[in-house]
C-alpha positions, -999 to +999 in steps of 0.1 A: +000+000+000+029+024+008+044+017-027+010+025-043+008+058-023+043+068-034+036+058-070+005+080-073+013+116-082+005+142-055-015+161-080-037+131-085-042+125-048-050+161-042-075+163-071-092+131-059-094+142-023-107+176-033-134+160-056-143+136-028-146+163-002-168+185-025-191+155-032-193+146+005-201+182+015-231+181-008-259+167+014-270+134+001-286+102+014-257+095+038-257+130+052-295+130+056-294+096+074-267+108+098-285+141+104-318+123+112-300+099+135-283+128+153-315+147+157-332+117+172-304+102+193-279+130+199-245+139+186-229+105+195-257+087+176-251+109+146-214+101+146-222+064+151-245+065+121-218+082+100-194+054+111-219+028+100-222+046+066-184+046+063-182+009+069-209+004+042-187+025+019-158+002+027-180-027+016-187-010-017-151-001-023-141-038-017-168-049-042-155-024-068-119-035-063-129-071-067-150-063-098-182-076-083-199-042-087-193-044-125-210-078-126-240-064-107-242-035-131-245-060-159-275-076-142-302-050-138-326-075-121-301-080-092-298-042-088-335-039-086-337-065-059-311-046-039-328-012-045-362-025-033-347-042-003-330-009+007-362+010+002-381-015+023-355-013+051-358+025+051-396+023+052-393+000+082-370+025+099-396+052+092-424+032+107-403+022+137-394+059+143-430+071+138-445+046+162-417+047+188-426+056+224-404+082+241-374+066+259-356+075+290-322+092+286-304+061+300-322+037+277-316+059+247-279+063+255-273+025+260-290+014+228-288+043+202-251+041+194-251+004+184-284+007+166-273+039+147-241+021+137-259-009+124-286+010+106-261+033+089-241+003+076-272-016+064-287+015+047-255+022+028-249-014+018-285-017+004-281+014-017-268+002-051-262+038-063-233+041-038-216+010-053-222+022-089-209+056-080-177+043-064-172+019-094-175+049-118-155+074-096-124+055-085-111+043-119-110+078-132-080+085-109-062+052-113-034+049-138-025+014-152+009+028-162+018+031-125+011-006-118-019-028-109-052-008-107-067-027-078-043-014-051-047+021-065-085+019-063-082+005-027-060+034-016-083+060-033-113+043-018-097+045+017-092+083+012-128+087+000-142+068+030-120+087+055-130+121+042-166+111+040-165+098+076-152+132+088-177+152+070-208+130+076-198+127+113-197+165+115-232+167+100-245+141+124-228+156+155-241+191+147-276+178+142-274+161+175-262+193+193-287+216+177-315+190+181-311+189+219-340+212+224-362+192+201-353+159+219-371+172+250-401+165+228-389+132+215-421+123+197-415+153+174-379+143+166-391+107+160-417+120+135-390+142+118-367+112+115-395+091+101-402+117+074-365+117+065-363+079+063-394+078+043-381+104+019-349+085+014-369+054+006-388+073-020-357+088-035-340+054-037-370+039-056-377+069-079-342+081-089 
């Protein structure tokens, strides 16, 4: 990995990192999910959701490096199954948030971090658009003339995941901090989170 890092021109690394940061700064499904998680569970839950999303991105990067994502792109029926599974999962989260009863602070703190982490991971893994985006994005900055493409894509993917984690965590943490007042009326934040999850499900199906 160090050899790959040294082989890639600094201009390429900076251009890739800059493009990745700009893309991550633009609020998308991952940012919206972390934001909703932060509003509902607090700053730590927002960061945990962002970490789950990042782990899901690691999964997609691994698929892209292994070439599995290219095979899935060639089978539209498989992508449709994944897309609908992701939408169904988000709708389930929306229903669970909408119907949830207010929790005590102790119960919320003990459970929300692990739950937010798991939900962030599953939501990202079940979003085929993330995998296709990574498959299309990473090879643009890899150069076969510098050696095998797979290690270059793995390194670039690690940079993309790291910058995304920092930015998405910031969104989730800020939502948790500014949502502290709303969490005193937890039923309201649950309903807001449910609306966000439902909107993400619709977006996944309709885009």
